VOVOVO-211394 format. One record per residue (C-alpha): residue number from 1; residue in one letter; x, y, z. Coordinates in pm, whole numbers. Each point is the difference from the previous one (the first is absolute). Layout:
+-----+--------+--------+--------+--------+
! num ! residu !     px !     py !     pz !
+-----+--------+--------+--------+--------+
! NUM !      a !      X !      Y !      Z !
...
+-----+--------+--------+--------+--------+
This chain:
+-----+--------+--------+--------+--------+
! num ! residu !     px !     py !     pz !
+-----+--------+--------+--------+--------+
!   1 !      m ! -14843 ! -10318 !   2742 !
!   2 !      c !    256 !   -250 !   -121 !
!   3 !      s !    178 !     99 !   -320 !
!   4 !      a !   -103 !   -221 !   -290 !
!   5 !      a !    272 !   -215 !   -151 !
!   6 !      p !     51 !     53 !   -374 !
!   7 !      p !   -136 !   -268 !   -233 !
!   8 !      p !    258 !   -233 !   -156 !
!   9 !      s !    -11 !    187 !   -329 !
!  10 !      r !    115 !    328 !    154 !
!  11 !      r !    365 !     83 !     44 !
!  12 !      l !     89 !     56 !    365 !
!  13 !      p !    138 !    348 !     77 !
!  14 !      r !    374 !     46 !    -41 !
!  15 !      s !    226 !    242 !    179 !
!  16 !      p !    322 !    130 !   -158 !
!  17 !      v !    253 !   -251 !    130 !
!  18 !      p !    334 !   -140 !   -119 !
!  19 !      t !     -8 !   -290 !   -240 !
!  20 !      r !     -5 !   -355 !    131 !
!  21 !      r !    354 !    -46 !   -129 !
!  22 !      d !    121 !    306 !    192 !
!  23 !      v !   -161 !   -120 !    322 !
!  24 !      l !    129 !   -353 !    -38 !
!  25 !      k !    352 !    141 !    -33 !
!  26 !      l !    -55 !    179 !    330 !
!  27 !      l !   -120 !   -321 !    162 !
!  28 !      a !    300 !   -191 !   -130 !
!  29 !      a !    227 !    250 !    171 !
!  30 !      s !   -205 !     25 !    315 !
!  31 !      s !    175 !   -275 !    194 !
!  32 !      v !    317 !    207 !    -10 !
!  33 !      l !   -186 !    323 !     74 !
!  34 !      a !   -190 !   -155 !    287 !
!  35 !      t !    316 !   -135 !    159 !
!  36 !      a !    169 !    336 !    -30 !
!  37 !      t !   -279 !    234 !    106 !
!  38 !      t !   -313 !   -163 !    133 !
!  39 !      p !     87 !   -109 !    358 !
!  40 !      a !     86 !    355 !    109 !
!  41 !      l !   -324 !    133 !   -147 !
!  42 !      a !   -228 !   -278 !    106 !
!  43 !      s !     19 !    -21 !    376 !
!  44 !      p !   -277 !    190 !    181 !
!  45 !      a !    124 !    230 !    271 !
!  46 !      p !    -25 !   -179 !    338 !
!  47 !      a !   -266 !    142 !    224 !
!  48 !      p !     22 !     19 !    379 !
!  49 !      g !   -247 !   -232 !    163 !
!  50 !      v !     17 !   -302 !   -231 !
!  51 !      l !   -277 !   -235 !   -110 !
!  52 !      g !   -280 !     -9 !    251 !
!  53 !      a !    -44 !    363 !    104 !
!  54 !      p !   -192 !     23 !    330 !
!  55 !      g !   -372 !    -37 !    -58 !
!  56 !      l !     23 !   -118 !   -359 !
!  57 !      p !    196 !   -322 !    -58 !
!  58 !      g !    104 !    -59 !   -358 !
!  59 !      v !     96 !    359 !    -86 !
!  60 !      h !    368 !     85 !    -26 !
!  61 !      k !     16 !    377 !     43 !
!  62 !      p !    -76 !    195 !    319 !
!  63 !      l !   -360 !    118 !     38 !
!  64 !      p !      7 !    282 !    258 !
!  65 !      p !   -346 !    104 !    123 !
!  66 !      e !     52 !    362 !   -105 !
!  67 !      l !     25 !   -120 !   -362 !
!  68 !      f !   -228 !   -305 !    -21 !
!  69 !      t !   -322 !   -156 !    122 !
!  70 !      l !     23 !   -380 !      7 !
!  71 !      r !   -290 !   -182 !   -163 !
!  72 !      g !     26 !   -380 !     -3 !
!  73 !      t !    294 !    -92 !   -225 !
!  74 !      n !     10 !    358 !   -131 !
!  75 !      a !    135 !    339 !    107 !
!  76 !      e !   -187 !    317 !   -100 !
!  77 !      t !    195 !    322 !    -41 !
!  78 !      s !   -108 !    292 !    218 !
!  79 !      f !    -92 !    272 !   -246 !
!  80 !      a !    100 !    264 !    252 !
!  81 !      a !    356 !   -138 !    -11 !
!  82 !      l !     21 !     75 !   -374 !
!  83 !      r !     -6 !    374 !     70 !
!  84 !      s !    375 !     -8 !     64 !
!  85 !      t !     78 !   -193 !   -321 !
!  86 !      g !     22 !    103 !   -364 !
!  87 !      a !   -192 !   -118 !   -304 !
!  88 !      l !    152 !   -349 !     32 !
!  89 !      t !    -78 !   -219 !    301 !
!  90 !      p !    318 !   -105 !    184 !
!  91 !      v !     36 !   -375 !     50 !
!  92 !      s !    -17 !     66 !    375 !
!  93 !      h !   -356 !    138 !    -46 !
!  94 !      f !   -129 !   -226 !   -279 !
!  95 !      f !   -302 !   -214 !     90 !
!  96 !      v !     29 !   -381 !     13 !
!  97 !      r !   -265 !   -228 !   -147 !
!  98 !      n !     77 !   -369 !     60 !
!  99 !      h !   -225 !   -300 !    -45 !
! 100 !      t !    241 !   -216 !    201 !
! 101 !      s !    351 !    116 !     97 !
! 102 !      t !    302 !    158 !   -166 !
! 103 !      p !    236 !   -261 !   -148 !
! 104 !      l !    374 !     69 !     31 !
! 105 !      l !    128 !    -93 !   -344 !
! 106 !      d !    351 !      1 !   -149 !
! 107 !      e !     36 !    155 !   -345 !
! 108 !      r !    272 !   -254 !    -85 !
! 109 !      d !   -255 !   -280 !     23 !
! 110 !      w !   -289 !    189 !   -160 !
! 111 !      r !   -135 !   -110 !   -336 !
! 112 !      l !   -296 !    126 !   -201 !
! 113 !      t !   -174 !   -267 !   -209 !
! 114 !      v !   -244 !     99 !   -275 !
! 115 !      w !   -214 !   -291 !   -114 !
! 116 !      g !   -335 !   -104 !   -147 !
! 117 !      d !   -182 !    -76 !   -322 !
! 118 !      g !      9 !    369 !    -93 !
! 119 !      l !    366 !    -32 !    -95 !
! 120 !      r !    108 !   -101 !   -347 !
! 121 !      g !    121 !   -359 !     29 !
! 122 !      q !   -129 !     -5 !    360 !
! 123 !      r !    353 !    -31 !    136 !
! 124 !      p !     71 !    163 !    339 !
! 125 !      f !    236 !    297 !      0 !
! 126 !      t !    220 !     82 !    301 !
! 127 !      l !    191 !    310 !    105 !
! 128 !      t !    244 !     53 !    285 !
! 129 !      y !     13 !    320 !    202 !
! 130 !      g !    312 !    113 !   -181 !
! 131 !      q !   -157 !    -67 !   -339 !
! 132 !      l !   -310 !    199 !     93 !
! 133 !      r !    215 !    294 !    109 !
! 134 !      s !    190 !    -14 !   -329 !
! 135 !      l !   -317 !     75 !   -196 !
! 136 !      p !    -81 !    362 !    -92 !
! 137 !      a !   -130 !    172 !    314 !
! 138 !      v !   -293 !    240 !     35 !
! 139 !      t !   -129 !    208 !    290 !
! 140 !      r !   -361 !     43 !    107 !
! 141 !      t !    -93 !    252 !    270 !
! 142 !      c !   -340 !   -105 !    128 !
! 143 !      v !   -204 !    -93 !    303 !
! 144 !      v !    -80 !   -353 !    110 !
! 145 !      e !   -335 !     -1 !    179 !
! 146 !      c !   -194 !   -280 !    166 !
! 147 !      a !   -342 !    -61 !   -160 !
! 148 !      g !   -156 !     33 !    347 !
! 149 !      n !    164 !    331 !     88 !
! 150 !      g !   -267 !    209 !    177 !
! 151 !      r !   -212 !   -309 !     79 !
! 152 !      s !    -74 !    106 !    359 !
! 153 !      f !   -192 !    306 !   -123 !
! 154 !      f !   -272 !   -219 !   -151 !
! 155 !      g !    -96 !    -68 !    361 !
! 156 !      s !     95 !    320 !    183 !
! 157 !      q !   -141 !    241 !   -261 !
! 158 !      q !   -266 !   -196 !   -185 !
! 159 !      g !   -120 !   -247 !    262 !
! 160 !      q !     76 !   -289 !   -239 !
! 161 !      p !    289 !   -199 !    153 !
! 162 !      a !    203 !   -224 !   -231 !
! 163 !      t !    213 !   -306 !     68 !
! 164 !      g !    379 !     13 !    -20 !
! 165 !      t !    286 !    204 !    142 !
! 166 !      a !   -136 !    326 !    144 !
! 167 !      w !    233 !    237 !   -185 !
! 168 !      t !    -51 !    373 !     38 !
! 169 !      l !    198 !    169 !   -282 !
! 170 !      g !    354 !   -122 !     74 !
! 171 !      g !     -2 !   -311 !   -221 !
! 172 !      i !    195 !    189 !   -267 !
! 173 !      g !    353 !    113 !    -78 !
! 174 !      a !    174 !    175 !   -289 !
! 175 !      a !    342 !   -112 !   -121 !
! 176 !      r !    239 !     21 !   -292 !
! 177 !      w !     19 !   -357 !   -128 !
! 178 !      r !    276 !   -116 !   -234 !
! 179 !      g !     13 !   -328 !   -187 !
! 180 !      a !    -47 !   -183 !   -328 !
! 181 !      r !   -310 !     24 !   -215 !
! 182 !      l !   -218 !   -306 !     41 !
! 183 !      s !    -64 !     27 !   -373 !
! 184 !      d !    372 !    -51 !    -72 !
! 185 !      v !      7 !   -316 !    210 !
! 186 !      l !   -321 !   -136 !   -154 !
! 187 !      r !    128 !     56 !   -353 !
! 188 !      l !    331 !   -167 !     83 !
! 189 !      a !   -201 !   -292 !    135 !
! 190 !      g !   -190 !    -16 !   -330 !
! 191 !      i !   -351 !    122 !     91 !
! 192 !      s !   -240 !    -95 !   -278 !
! 193 !      g !   -254 !    226 !   -167 !
! 194 !      d !   -289 !   -199 !    145 !
! 195 !      a !    109 !     38 !    363 !
! 196 !      v !   -291 !    122 !    213 !
! 197 !      d !    121 !     14 !    362 !
! 198 !      v !    334 !     36 !    176 !
! 199 !      m !     10 !   -106 !    367 !
! 200 !      p !    296 !     86 !    229 !
! 201 !      r !     31 !   -204 !    320 !
! 202 !      g !    189 !     89 !    318 !
! 203 !      l !    256 !   -197 !    199 !
! 204 !      d !   -157 !     68 !    340 !
! 205 !      a !   -161 !   -286 !    190 !
! 206 !      p !   -334 !   -143 !   -119 !
! 207 !      y !   -302 !    189 !    128 !
! 208 !      v !   -224 !   -211 !    225 !
! 209 !      a !   -343 !    127 !    111 !
! 210 !      d !   -266 !   -196 !    191 !
! 211 !      g !    205 !   -316 !    -44 !
! 212 !      v !     19 !     37 !   -380 !
! 213 !      d !    340 !     26 !   -170 !
! 214 !      h !    -40 !    247 !   -285 !
! 215 !      g !    361 !    -26 !   -112 !
! 216 !      r !    240 !    287 !    -53 !
! 217 !      v !   -134 !    346 !    -73 !
! 218 !      r !    -62 !     47 !   -373 !
! 219 !      r !   -232 !    203 !   -220 !
! 220 !      p !    -35 !      8 !   -378 !
! 221 !      l !     53 !    305 !   -219 !
! 222 !      p !   -144 !     34 !   -350 !
! 223 !      a !    281 !    -50 !   -250 !
! 224 !      a !    -60 !    351 !   -138 !
! 225 !      k !     68 !    155 !    343 !
! 226 !      a !    303 !   -223 !     62 !
! 227 !      l !    149 !    121 !   -328 !
! 228 !      d !    -73 !    365 !     76 !
! 229 !      d !    151 !    178 !    304 !
! 230 !      v !     67 !   -281 !    251 !
! 231 !      i !    353 !    -45 !    132 !
! 232 !      l !    194 !   -261 !    195 !
! 233 !      a !    149 !    232 !    261 !
! 234 !      y !    322 !    -67 !    191 !
! 235 !      e !     56 !    353 !    136 !
! 236 !      m !   -213 !    231 !    212 !
! 237 !      n !     93 !    367 !     46 !
! 238 !      g !    348 !    -60 !   -136 !
! 239 !      a !     92 !   -302 !    213 !
! 240 !      p !    -59 !   -376 !    -22 !
! 241 !      l !   -349 !   -104 !    102 !
! 242 !      p !    -34 !    -54 !    375 !
! 243 !      y !   -110 !   -348 !    110 !
! 244 !      d !   -350 !    114 !    102 !
! 245 !      h !    -58 !    167 !   -335 !
! 246 !      g !     89 !   -289 !   -228 !
! 247 !      f !    377 !    -69 !     -1 !
! 248 !      p !    150 !   -111 !   -226 !
! 249 !      v !   -263 !     71 !   -272 !
! 250 !      r !   -364 !    107 !      2 !
! 251 !      v !   -262 !     90 !   -258 !
! 252 !      v !   -113 !    363 !    -18 !
! 253 !      v !   -328 !     64 !   -186 !
! 254 !      p !    -56 !    378 !    -18 !
! 255 !      a !   -351 !    128 !     84 !
! 256 !      w !   -138 !   -346 !     84 !
! 257 !      v !   -101 !   -132 !    342 !
! 258 !      g !    295 !   -110 !    211 !
! 259 !      i !    -73 !   -373 !    -20 !
! 260 !      a !    108 !     11 !   -366 !
! 261 !      s !    352 !    109 !    102 !
! 262 !      i !    112 !   -344 !    121 !
! 263 !      k !    297 !      8 !    238 !
! 264 !      w !    287 !   -254 !     -2 !
! 265 !      v !   -100 !   -119 !   -349 !
! 266 !      g !    136 !   -344 !    -86 !
! 267 !      d !   -190 !   -117 !   -307 !
! 268 !      i !   -238 !    133 !   -263 !
! 269 !      e !   -256 !   -212 !   -182 !
! 270 !      v !    -97 !    107 !   -352 !
! 271 !      s !   -328 !   -147 !   -120 !
! 272 !      t !   -222 !     -7 !   -308 !
! 273 !      r !   -301 !    -32 !    233 !
! 274 !      p !   -123 !    222 !    286 !
! 275 !      l !    173 !    -88 !    327 !
! 276 !      q !   -154 !     -5 !    346 !
! 277 !      s !    113 !     10 !    361 !
! 278 !      l !   -154 !     92 !    333 !
! 279 !      w !    114 !    357 !    -68 !
! 280 !      n !   -220 !     57 !   -306 !
! 281 !      t !   -299 !   -224 !     82 !
! 282 !      q !    -96 !     13 !    370 !
! 283 !      s !    205 !    310 !     82 !
! 284 !      y !     63 !    328 !   -182 !
! 285 !      r !   -341 !      7 !   -162 !
! 286 !      l !   -300 !    211 !    102 !
! 287 !      f !   -287 !   -182 !    170 !
! 288 !      g !   -317 !    153 !    141 !
! 289 !      a !   -348 !    123 !    -84 !
! 290 !      a !    125 !    230 !   -276 !
! 291 !      y !    187 !   -277 !   -181 !
! 292 !      p !    -93 !   -322 !   -185 !
! 293 !      p !    -57 !   -311 !    217 !
! 294 !      g !    338 !   -138 !   -106 !
! 295 !      g !    175 !    328 !     65 !
! 296 !      s !    166 !    248 !   -232 !
! 297 !      a !    288 !    -72 !   -232 !
! 298 !      p !    334 !    -12 !    187 !
! 299 !      i !     93 !    352 !    104 !
! 300 !      t !    300 !    151 !   -174 !
! 301 !      r !     59 !    376 !     16 !
! 302 !      q !     -1 !    188 !    330 !
! 303 !      t !   -212 !    309 !     57 !
! 304 !      i !     27 !    363 !    125 !
! 305 !      k !     70 !    108 !    362 !
! 306 !      s !    121 !    278 !    228 !
! 307 !      a !    151 !    -12 !    348 !
! 308 !      w !    101 !    256 !    263 !
! 309 !      e !    348 !    -34 !    153 !
! 310 !      l !   -154 !     27 !    344 !
! 311 !      p !   -103 !   -260 !    261 !
! 312 !      l !   -367 !    -91 !     10 !
! 313 !      g !   -145 !    192 !    296 !
! 314 !      a !    292 !    248 !      8 !
! 315 !      e !    -27 !    293 !    242 !
! 316 !      l !     71 !    347 !   -141 !
! 317 !      a !     34 !    321 !    197 !
! 318 !      g !   -270 !    257 !    -71 !
! 319 !      g !     80 !    359 !    -92 !
! 320 !      r !    325 !    -74 !   -181 !
! 321 !      a !     85 !    -82 !   -361 !
! 322 !      h !     84 !   -360 !    -90 !
! 323 !      r !    162 !   -114 !   -324 !
! 324 !      l !   -173 !   -327 !    -83 !
! 325 !      t !    132 !   -237 !   -263 !
! 326 !      g !   -116 !   -306 !   -187 !
! 327 !      r !     28 !   -210 !   -315 !
! 328 !      s !   -239 !    -93 !   -279 !
! 329 !      w !     31 !   -259 !   -274 !
! 330 !      s !   -189 !   -165 !   -283 !
! 331 !      a !     78 !   -315 !   -196 !
! 332 !      a !   -180 !    133 !   -306 !
! 333 !      a !    181 !    330 !    -63 !
! 334 !      p !    209 !    271 !    170 !
! 335 !      v !   -171 !    205 !    270 !
! 336 !      r !   -137 !    328 !   -140 !
! 337 !      h !    -91 !    173 !    327 !
! 338 !      v !    -97 !    -66 !    362 !
! 339 !      d !   -281 !    175 !    185 !
! 340 !      v !      1 !      4 !    379 !
! 341 !      s !   -256 !     84 !    267 !
! 342 !      t !     73 !     83 !    364 !
! 343 !      d !   -364 !     24 !    108 !
! 344 !      g !   -130 !   -347 !    -78 !
! 345 !      g !    -87 !     73 !   -363 !
! 346 !      a !   -200 !    322 !     37 !
! 347 !      h !    262 !    202 !   -190 !
! 348 !      w !    284 !   -105 !   -233 !
! 349 !      h !    316 !    165 !   -129 !
! 350 !      r !    288 !   -102 !   -223 !
! 351 !      a !    311 !   -147 !    163 !
! 352 !      r !    350 !    100 !   -114 !
! 353 !      l !    175 !   -277 !   -193 !
! 354 !      t !    358 !    -68 !    108 !
! 355 !      d !     90 !   -228 !   -291 !
! 356 !      r !    -57 !      9 !   -373 !
! 357 !      p !   -262 !   -274 !    -40 !
! 358 !      r !    123 !   -314 !   -174 !
! 359 !      h !   -169 !   -315 !   -116 !
! 360 !      g !     36 !   -299 !    231 !
! 361 !      t !    104 !    173 !    318 !
! 362 !      w !   -143 !    239 !    258 !
! 363 !      t !      0 !    378 !     21 !
! 364 !      r !     74 !    182 !    324 !
! 365 !      w !   -202 !    305 !    101 !
! 366 !      s !    -47 !    244 !    288 !
! 367 !      t !   -250 !    245 !    147 !
! 368 !      t !     -5 !    245 !    292 !
! 369 !      w !   -270 !     -8 !    268 !
! 370 !      r !    -54 !    228 !    300 !
! 371 !      p !   -277 !   -170 !    201 !
! 372 !      k !   -210 !    221 !    228 !
! 373 !      a !   -264 !   -207 !    174 !
! 374 !      e !    109 !   -275 !    236 !
! 375 !      g !   -140 !   -352 !    -28 !
! 376 !      p !    -14 !   -292 !   -243 !
! 377 !      g !     -3 !     36 !   -377 !
! 378 !      h !     94 !   -163 !   -328 !
! 379 !      l !    253 !     84 !   -269 !
! 380 !      l !    -83 !   -110 !   -356 !
! 381 !      a !    214 !    -24 !   -314 !
! 382 !      r !   -139 !    -74 !   -347 !
! 383 !      a !    221 !    -71 !   -302 !
! 384 !      t !    -83 !     48 !   -367 !
! 385 !      d !    222 !   -156 !   -268 !
! 386 !      t !     66 !    107 !   -358 !
! 387 !      a !   -234 !   -272 !   -131 !
! 388 !      g !   -290 !    165 !    186 !
! 389 !      n !    -25 !   -249 !    288 !
! 390 !      v !   -107 !    161 !    329 !
! 391 !      q !    -13 !   -161 !    342 !
! 392 !      p !   -365 !    -72 !     81 !
! 393 !      p !   -173 !     59 !    336 !
! 394 !      t !    -52 !   -378 !     41 !
! 395 !      t !    131 !   -321 !   -159 !
! 396 !      v !   -229 !   -276 !   -125 !
! 397 !      p !     46 !   -272 !    267 !
! 398 !      n !    144 !   -343 !    -64 !
! 399 !      t !     32 !   -280 !    253 !
! 400 !      q !    382 !    -17 !     -5 !
! 401 !      g !     54 !    375 !     16 !
! 402 !      y !    202 !     66 !   -314 !
! 403 !      l !     60 !    325 !   -191 !
! 404 !      f !   -128 !    249 !    259 !
! 405 !      d !     17 !    341 !   -169 !
! 406 !      a !   -240 !    224 !    195 !
! 407 !      v !    106 !    324 !    166 !
! 408 !      v !    123 !    -91 !    348 !
! 409 !      r !   -139 !    198 !    294 !
! 410 !      h !    320 !     46 !    201 !
! 411 !      p !    -87 !     64 !    368 !
! 412 !      v !    182 !    275 !    194 !
! 413 !      r !    -58 !    192 !    321 !
! 414 !      v !     75 !    367 !     54 !
! 415 !      v !    121 !     72 !    355 !
+-----+--------+--------+--------+--------+
């Protein structure tokens, strides 16, 4: 459900931030700071195999088949490849979700414009890259996950195929994002108390589908969410954002579906009225027999999932012990525990957690299995979070295949 915007009489939530005067002093000095420090920090590391990697034009970084499955304009991470990584997803392994293609932007030319009738005086406010970096910085460690992650299982497990990219479970990645609070920028711009929606828009090419130009990718946030935990990120895992992941600046909206975390942000509209785009009217809503004729409210928060770090259909030798690993996550609360089954759900036992569960990111786990009988089978993993959410056996279907949260029946064969 979409978070309700506060009525005009309510004070929007405030985070403890420096005074406007303090921040304006920083901005006044930022032209000197930017000249002295920004260029060295701001250039993404060059990647071998430049724009137009084989098989997927419009993506800058290499997409080797052992790490990715190509899906239209997107690249899904192989979950099995994450077994060799830590709690954070390396840029080399991080999934790519593009509506069009990755723009190659220069931070020296980049400007962020905040505008709309939700600003006091309704005068646009502009920041350079250097000025944004001079604002107080915060770090958010969280996953970014496509709303359709797991979509293919509506068809393969439930016999209810959905339209859209046929993700398995690799439309997700966890990173340490660093940037400025969106709330700081909005308050500098003069957001008014009666602002309802805040809509970031990207600098990638306009999205055209079936001959219709829908403009650049954009999706509104309720003002209350925009003033809460959202950041304008310019670093990812301690380095400048790579081109494919939003360089020079992207929005990061913790716990919400990935479409809210607009890449290559160039402007932000602030409005006293609800805002609309393709991405909160025709897409990213739930349609189907279980929902109203006009669909659900725009989807916001992600759901709960588990995945094995093992190829689908993997072959395992019988009669020997295997250490199997995986990851579970929930947008609502930290993972409490993970139950696993190696016999298709007949028996369950508790997996060993590798990480201390944290809000907003995934928890790694492991189990040991010594299979005896040869032949096909299924591995299952079921997460429970500290809010009491448990992965269900099936997910209520919707025509566009969003928010799949059911326990996945992971096929294997013992040989």
